[in-house]
C-alpha positions as CSV (number, residue, x, y, z in Angstrom):
1,M,134.7,103.8,82.6
2,S,136.2,104.0,79.0
3,F,132.5,103.4,77.3
4,L,131.4,106.7,79.3
5,S,133.5,109.1,76.3
6,H,131.4,107.5,72.9
7,I,129.3,110.1,72.0
8,C,126.3,108.0,70.1
9,T,125.5,109.4,66.9
10,F,122.3,108.0,66.9
11,A,121.1,110.2,69.7
12,P,117.9,111.8,67.8
13,M,116.5,108.2,66.9
14,I,117.3,106.7,70.9
15,L,115.7,110.1,72.1
16,I,112.4,109.4,70.4
17,A,112.5,106.1,71.6
18,V,112.8,107.2,75.1
19,L,110.1,109.8,75.0
20,I,107.8,107.0,73.6
21,Y,108.7,105.4,76.4
22,V,108.2,108.1,78.9
23,A,104.5,108.9,77.0
24,L,103.9,105.2,77.5
25,L,104.2,105.7,81.3
26,F,102.7,108.9,81.5
27,C,99.4,107.4,79.8
28,I,99.8,104.4,82.5
29,S,100.0,107.0,85.5
30,R,97.0,109.0,84.4
31,W,94.9,106.2,83.8
32,T,95.9,104.7,87.8
33,G,96.0,108.3,89.5
34,R,92.6,109.2,88.4
35,R,90.8,108.8,91.7
36,A,94.0,108.5,93.7
37,T,94.5,109.3,97.7
38,N,96.5,108.8,100.1
39,A,95.6,104.8,100.8
40,T,96.3,104.6,96.9
41,F,99.8,106.5,97.3
42,F,101.1,104.2,99.9
43,R,99.2,100.9,99.5
44,A,97.7,100.8,96.2
45,D,94.4,100.2,98.4
46,R,95.4,96.9,98.9
47,R,93.9,95.9,95.7
48,A,97.0,95.2,93.0
49,P,97.1,91.9,91.6
50,W,99.9,89.3,93.2
51,Y,101.0,88.3,89.5
52,M,101.5,92.1,88.3
53,V,103.3,92.8,92.1
54,A,105.6,89.8,91.7
55,F,106.1,90.7,87.8
56,G,106.6,94.3,88.4
57,M,109.2,93.4,91.3
58,V,111.8,91.6,89.2
59,G,112.6,94.9,87.3
60,A,111.9,97.1,90.3
61,S,114.9,95.0,91.9
62,I,117.4,95.6,89.0
63,S,118.8,99.0,88.8
64,G,120.5,100.7,85.5
65,V,123.6,99.5,87.0
66,T,122.8,96.1,87.6
67,F,122.2,95.6,83.6
68,V,125.5,97.0,83.1
69,S,127.5,95.5,85.6
70,V,126.1,91.8,86.0
71,P,127.3,90.7,82.3
72,G,130.4,91.6,82.9
73,M,130.4,89.5,86.3
74,V,131.6,86.6,84.2
75,M,135.0,88.2,83.5
76,N,136.1,87.9,87.2
77,T,134.0,85.5,88.8
78,Q,132.0,83.4,86.1
79,M,129.0,82.4,87.0
80,T,129.4,81.8,90.8
81,Y,127.3,85.0,91.4
82,L,124.4,82.0,90.8
83,Q,124.9,80.7,93.9
84,T,124.0,84.1,95.7
85,C,121.2,83.7,93.8
86,M,119.9,80.2,95.2
87,G,120.2,82.0,98.2
88,F,118.7,84.9,97.5
89,I,115.5,82.3,97.0
90,I,115.6,81.1,100.5
91,G,115.5,84.4,101.8
92,Y,112.7,85.0,99.8
93,V,111.1,81.9,101.3
94,V,111.8,83.3,104.5
95,V,110.2,86.4,104.2
96,A,107.4,85.1,102.5
97,L,106.7,83.0,105.9
98,V,107.8,85.0,108.9
99,L,107.4,88.8,108.1
100,L,104.9,89.1,105.5
101,P,102.6,87.3,108.3
102,L,103.5,89.8,110.7
103,Y,103.2,92.8,108.3
104,Y,99.8,92.0,107.4
105,R,98.7,90.7,110.9
106,L,99.5,94.6,112.4
107,N,98.2,95.9,109.2
108,L,101.2,98.3,108.5
109,T,102.0,100.4,106.0
110,S,105.6,101.3,106.9
111,I,107.2,98.2,108.3
112,Y,109.2,100.3,110.5
113,A,105.8,100.6,112.9
114,Y,106.5,97.2,114.1
115,L,109.7,98.4,116.0
116,G,107.6,101.1,117.6
117,Q,105.1,98.6,119.1
118,R,107.7,95.9,120.0
119,L,110.8,98.1,121.5
120,G,109.5,101.4,121.7
121,R,109.9,104.9,120.0
122,Y,113.5,105.3,119.8
123,S,113.9,102.5,118.2
124,Y,111.1,103.0,116.0
125,K,112.7,106.4,114.9
126,T,116.4,104.5,114.6
127,G,115.1,102.1,112.1
128,A,113.0,104.7,109.9
129,W,116.1,107.2,110.0
130,F,118.1,104.3,109.2
131,F,116.5,103.4,105.9
132,L,116.3,107.1,104.4
133,L,119.5,107.6,104.8
134,S,121.0,104.9,103.0
135,K,117.8,104.6,100.6
136,L,118.5,108.1,99.4
137,A,122.6,108.2,99.1
138,G,122.3,104.5,97.6
139,S,119.5,105.3,95.2
140,A,120.7,108.5,94.2
141,V,124.4,106.9,93.3
142,K,122.6,104.2,91.1
143,F,120.8,107.0,89.3
144,Y,123.8,109.0,88.7
145,V,125.4,106.1,86.8
146,V,122.4,105.6,84.8
147,C,122.3,109.8,84.3
148,I,125.9,109.6,83.4
149,I,125.2,106.8,80.5
150,L,122.4,109.1,79.0
151,Q,124.5,112.0,78.9
152,R,127.0,110.5,77.1
153,F,124.6,108.4,74.5
154,V,121.9,111.2,74.0
155,F,122.1,114.5,75.7
156,D,125.5,115.5,74.8
157,A,124.9,115.2,71.2
158,F,121.9,118.1,72.2
159,A,124.5,120.2,74.1
160,V,122.0,119.8,76.9
161,P,124.1,120.2,80.2
162,F,124.2,117.5,82.9
163,W,122.2,119.3,85.6
164,L,119.4,119.4,83.3
165,T,119.2,115.9,82.4
166,V,119.3,115.1,86.1
167,V,116.7,117.5,86.8
168,V,114.7,116.3,84.1
169,M,114.9,112.7,84.8
170,V,114.0,113.4,88.2
171,A,110.8,115.4,87.3
172,L,109.7,113.2,84.8
173,I,109.5,110.2,87.9
174,W,108.1,112.8,89.9
175,L,105.0,113.5,87.3
176,Y,104.2,109.8,86.9
177,T,104.4,109.1,90.7
178,R,103.1,112.1,92.4
179,R,99.2,111.0,92.1
180,G,99.0,107.4,92.3
181,G,102.3,106.4,94.2
182,I,102.3,102.5,94.6
183,G,99.3,102.1,93.0
184,T,101.0,103.3,89.7
185,L,104.3,101.8,90.1
186,V,102.2,98.3,90.4
187,F,101.4,99.0,86.7
188,T,104.7,101.0,85.4
189,D,107.1,98.3,87.1
190,T,105.1,95.6,85.1
191,F,105.5,97.8,81.7
192,Q,109.1,98.4,82.7
193,T,110.2,94.6,83.3
194,L,108.7,93.8,80.2
195,C,110.5,96.1,78.5
196,L,113.9,95.4,80.5
197,F,113.8,92.0,79.2
198,S,112.5,92.3,75.6
199,A,115.9,94.5,75.3
200,L,117.7,92.1,76.9
201,L,116.5,89.2,75.0
202,L,116.9,91.2,71.6
203,I,120.8,92.2,72.8
204,I,121.1,88.2,73.3
205,Y,119.7,87.5,69.8
206,N,121.7,89.9,68.7
207,V,125.0,88.5,69.7
208,M,124.2,84.8,69.1
209,G,123.3,86.5,65.4
210,Q,126.5,87.9,64.6
211,Q,128.2,84.6,65.7
212,G,126.1,82.6,63.9
213,L,124.5,80.6,66.7
214,S,121.2,78.8,67.1
215,I,119.9,78.7,70.6
216,G,121.4,75.1,70.7
217,D,124.9,76.2,69.5
218,A,124.5,79.3,72.1
219,V,123.4,77.1,75.1
220,N,126.1,74.6,74.2
221,A,128.8,77.1,73.6
222,I,128.2,79.0,77.4
223,A,128.0,75.7,78.9
224,S,131.4,74.5,77.8
225,D,133.3,77.8,78.7
226,E,135.3,78.1,81.3
227,R,133.2,81.3,82.6
228,S,130.3,79.4,83.2
229,R,131.6,77.8,86.1
230,V,128.8,78.6,88.7
231,F,129.8,76.4,92.0
232,V,133.2,76.8,94.4
233,F,133.3,74.2,97.1
234,D,137.1,73.7,97.4
235,D,138.3,77.1,98.7
236,W,137.0,77.9,102.1
237,M,139.0,81.5,102.0
238,S,137.3,82.6,98.6
239,R,134.2,84.7,98.8
240,Q,132.9,83.0,95.8
241,N,132.6,79.6,98.4
242,F,129.0,78.5,97.6
243,W,128.2,78.1,101.3
244,K,129.5,81.5,102.0
245,Q,127.4,82.6,98.7
246,L,124.5,80.7,99.8
247,V,123.8,82.1,103.3
248,S,124.6,85.5,102.5
249,G,122.2,85.5,99.4
250,A,119.6,84.3,102.0
251,F,120.4,87.1,104.7
252,I,120.6,89.6,101.8
253,V,116.9,88.9,100.9
254,V,116.0,88.9,104.4
255,V,117.6,91.9,105.1
256,M,117.3,94.4,101.9
257,T,114.1,93.3,100.8
258,G,111.9,92.0,103.6
259,L,113.9,95.1,106.2
260,D,113.5,97.8,103.5
261,Q,110.5,99.6,102.9
262,D,110.9,100.2,99.4
263,M,111.1,96.4,98.6
264,M,108.0,95.7,100.6
265,Q,106.0,98.6,100.3
266,K,105.0,96.7,96.9
267,N,104.1,93.1,98.5
268,L,101.7,94.8,101.3
269,T,99.9,95.9,98.1
270,C,98.4,93.0,97.6
271,R,94.7,92.2,98.7
272,T,95.7,89.2,101.4
273,L,98.4,87.6,103.1
274,R,97.9,84.4,100.9
275,E,98.7,86.6,97.5
276,A,101.2,88.6,99.1
277,Q,103.3,85.1,99.9
278,K,102.7,84.0,96.0
279,D,104.1,87.1,94.8
280,M,107.3,86.9,97.1
281,C,107.8,83.4,96.4
282,S,107.1,83.4,93.0
283,Y,109.5,87.0,91.8
284,G,112.3,85.3,94.5
285,V,112.3,81.8,91.9
286,A,112.5,84.2,89.1
287,F,115.6,85.9,90.2
288,L,117.6,83.0,89.2
289,P,116.6,82.7,85.5
290,A,116.8,86.2,85.2
291,N,120.4,86.7,86.2
292,L,121.3,83.5,84.4
293,L,120.5,85.6,81.2
294,F,122.4,88.6,82.3
295,L,125.2,86.4,82.8
296,A,124.7,84.2,79.6
297,L,125.2,87.3,78.0
298,G,128.2,88.2,79.3
299,V,129.7,85.0,78.4
300,L,128.6,85.3,74.9
301,L,129.9,88.7,74.4
302,A,133.3,87.8,75.9
303,Q,133.3,84.7,73.1
304,L,132.5,87.2,70.4
305,F,135.4,89.5,71.1
306,E,138.0,86.9,71.4
307,G,136.7,85.3,68.4
308,Q,137.0,88.9,66.4
309,G,141.0,89.0,68.1
310,M,140.0,92.1,70.6
311,E,141.2,92.6,73.9
312,L,138.8,91.7,76.6
313,P,137.8,95.1,78.4
314,K,137.1,95.5,82.1
315,G,133.7,93.7,83.4
316,D,131.5,96.9,83.4
317,D,132.7,97.7,79.7
318,L,131.8,94.3,78.4
319,L,128.1,95.3,77.4
320,P,129.0,99.0,76.5
321,M,132.2,98.1,74.6
322,F,129.5,96.0,72.5
323,V,126.8,98.7,72.2
324,Q,129.2,100.8,70.7
325,W,131.1,98.3,68.2
326,T,128.4,96.5,67.1
327,P,127.9,96.8,63.5
328,N,123.9,97.1,64.2
329,A,124.8,100.1,66.2
330,Q,121.5,102.0,65.7
331,F,119.6,98.8,66.6
332,V,122.0,97.9,69.9
333,E,122.0,100.9,71.2
334,V,118.3,101.9,71.1
335,L,117.6,98.6,73.4
336,F,120.5,99.2,75.5
337,T,119.3,102.6,76.0
338,I,115.8,101.8,77.1
339,G,116.8,98.5,78.9
340,I,118.8,100.9,81.0
341,V,116.0,103.5,81.7
342,A,113.7,100.9,82.1
343,A,115.8,99.5,84.6
344,S,117.0,102.5,86.4
345,F,112.9,104.5,86.5
346,S,111.6,100.9,88.4
347,S,114.2,101.2,90.8
348,A,114.3,104.9,91.4
349,D,110.5,105.4,91.3
350,S,109.6,102.9,93.9
351,A,112.6,104.1,95.8
352,L,111.4,108.1,96.2
353,T,108.0,106.7,96.8
354,S,108.7,104.7,99.7
355,L,111.3,107.7,100.8
356,T,108.0,109.7,101.1
357,T,106.0,107.0,102.8
358,C,108.7,106.6,105.7
359,Y,109.1,110.2,106.1
360,C,105.0,110.8,106.6
361,I,104.1,107.9,108.4
362,D,107.0,107.1,110.4
363,V,109.4,110.5,110.8
364,C,105.9,113.0,110.7
365,E,103.6,110.5,111.8
366,R,100.6,112.4,109.6
367,P,99.5,109.7,107.1
368,D,96.7,111.2,106.5
369,D,97.9,114.5,105.6
370,E,97.5,114.4,101.7
371,R,99.0,118.1,101.3
372,L,101.9,117.2,103.9
373,R,102.6,113.8,101.1
374,R,102.6,115.9,98.0
375,R,105.4,118.6,99.6
376,I,107.5,115.6,100.9
377,H,107.3,113.6,97.4
378,V,108.7,117.0,96.0
379,V,111.3,117.6,98.6
380,M,112.6,114.0,98.6
381,C,112.9,114.5,94.4
382,L,114.9,117.9,95.2
383,L,117.1,115.8,97.4
384,F,117.8,113.2,94.7
385,V,119.1,116.2,92.3
386,V,121.1,117.3,94.9
387,F,123.0,114.1,95.7
388,I,123.4,113.5,92.2
389,L,124.8,116.7,91.4
390,A,126.6,116.2,94.5
391,F,128.5,113.4,93.1
392,Q,128.8,114.8,89.8
393,V,130.5,117.9,91.1
394,L,133.1,115.5,93.4
395,N,133.8,113.2,90.5
396,S,135.4,110.3,92.6
397,T,134.8,106.8,91.7
398,S,136.6,106.1,95.2
399,L,133.8,108.1,96.9
400,I,131.0,106.3,95.0
401,D,132.3,103.0,96.3
402,A,133.0,104.3,99.8
403,I,129.0,105.3,99.9
404,Y,128.2,102.1,98.6
405,T,130.3,100.2,101.4
406,I,128.7,102.6,104.1
407,V,125.2,101.9,102.6
408,S,125.8,98.5,102.9
409,Y,126.8,98.8,106.6
410,T,123.3,100.5,107.2
411,Y,121.4,97.1,106.8
412,G,122.9,95.5,109.8
413,P,121.1,97.5,112.6
414,L,118.1,96.9,110.9
415,L,118.8,93.3,111.0
416,G,119.8,93.3,114.6
417,L,116.8,95.4,115.8
418,F,114.2,93.2,113.7
419,A,116.3,89.9,115.2
420,F,115.6,91.0,118.5
421,G,112.1,91.7,118.4
422,L,111.1,88.5,116.4
423,L,113.3,86.2,118.2
424,T,113.4,87.4,121.8
425,K,110.4,88.4,124.2
426,K,112.9,90.8,125.8
427,S,112.4,94.7,126.3
428,V,115.9,97.2,125.7
429,C,116.9,100.3,126.7
430,D,114.8,102.1,124.1
431,R,116.7,105.6,124.9
432,L,120.2,103.7,123.8
433,V,119.1,102.1,120.6
434,P,120.5,104.9,118.2
435,Y,124.0,104.8,119.7
436,V,123.8,101.0,119.6
437,C,123.0,101.0,116.0
438,V,125.6,103.3,115.1
439,A,128.2,101.6,117.1
440,S,127.6,98.4,115.1
441,P,128.7,99.4,111.7
442,L,131.9,101.1,113.0
443,L,132.8,98.3,114.9
444,C,132.5,96.2,111.7
445,Y,134.7,98.3,109.7
446,A,137.4,98.1,112.6
447,L,136.9,94.1,112.6
448,D,137.3,94.1,108.9
449,V,140.3,96.3,108.9
450,L,142.1,94.1,111.5
451,A,141.3,90.9,109.5
452,W,143.0,91.9,106.2
453,H,145.6,93.5,108.2
454,V,146.6,90.4,110.7
455,W,144.8,87.2,108.7
456,G,144.6,88.8,104.7
457,Y,140.9,87.8,105.0
458,R,138.6,90.4,103.8
459,F,135.0,90.2,104.8
460,G,132.4,89.9,101.9
461,Y,128.5,89.3,102.1
462,E,129.1,88.0,105.9
463,L,130.0,91.6,106.8
464,L,126.2,91.8,107.3
465,M,125.1,89.0,109.4
466,L,128.2,90.4,111.6
467,N,126.8,93.4,111.7
468,G,123.3,92.2,112.4
469,L,124.7,90.0,115.5
470,L,127.1,93.2,116.9
471,T,123.5,95.0,117.2
472,F,121.5,91.9,118.5
473,L,123.9,91.5,121.3
474,G,124.3,95.6,121.6
475,L,120.6,95.7,122.4
476,L,120.9,92.9,124.8
477,A,123.6,94.8,126.6
478,S,121.3,97.9,126.7
479,R,119.1,96.0,129.4
480,C,121.7,96.4,132.0
481,F,120.5,100.1,131.7
482,L,117.1,99.0,132.2
483,R,115.0,100.1,135.7
484,P,114.6,96.9,138.2
485,A,111.2,97.7,137.6
486,R,110.6,97.3,134.4
487,Q,112.7,94.3,133.9
């Protein structure tokens, strides 16, 4: 991206702001980790206030990449992303009414334990490993992009090598999560979400000020802009078709939230099922106005550049270009950096905590071993560093895109596994489940390539549903290999 060549001239001021931010995180961590145990690390002792979990989850679901990319979406797809956000609301209601009651009834810490109880040991381990591999790779890619941004905006000015930037950033996350785990994250995510949206609102206010717009003028300017188009009903072949986006959004939430240990672990910290359901529905609805703010910023930025007679950049470069161009550079760059750090930290810290939880409980099956938990948490952080540095060495955008694609494919088998367990009362040939779950994404990829070459159709989010369906059918077919006595 072109903005990465820009080295901030206000690096010392930005660094001071980041250090103050991190210091506040450590204060929260020290307070919440005073009497932490394994139960605190994994489940926050099931005492987390639901409203804090809900508010923090909004920020935890927004990565640093999202902070940069969503405003730029208006350049290519207008505000049609809001159609997917509407589908998110449906998905969150489904998770609240279907999956949360199941997880609370079984008193689960790791949601993949359900697969072991319902389908068998191989199914249990397969679900856990799919999560571990996809979450580690996907979260590392997101954090890699953020480390690159911070390197160029801050640490290049101090001649700090990239590998040291990565090590320090991951070490900071390890330091404030190592004791309290999820019990700490409930509070730090609340703080980080507050910082994230404060930075976003102040940037929007700054853009409005440079255009001389009041709030009412800004709303009218956005509404009258062709980039504010939300709904697409007339083109069934388009990826932005309303019904495709709505249904896909619902499935995305069911799979990537309801079947994802990272996203569900905080929801399982609430005192009761009722509180967890209120938490889930509250932050599910909040995604619509949250993403509307990001997209509105994108429209205002495009109008600002056009008014200055400037050539509009590519989508992902829209906000970073404003950061380096604006006359209020020092103020905006501090806001931008804090927003990026808040979004990336709240996403990465929960990912590392959930990876530790999954490995200790699902792979090692030793949830009460505190020494093991501490070691695994360190190992996960080291793997995080290794993945990020590997991406930097390979330095291939196509590789990063490929990893994102692979990660998106790995959620389909989880959808199929949970759907089979919830929608049927049938058993499976448990030993064949790993093969079914590997074959399904490969078959989906082949179908996607075939559809493109034969019909010129490229699958979008609906590929997730197809992947889950193929896994479901594969599990059904595996019953043919069951011994007659067990059918």
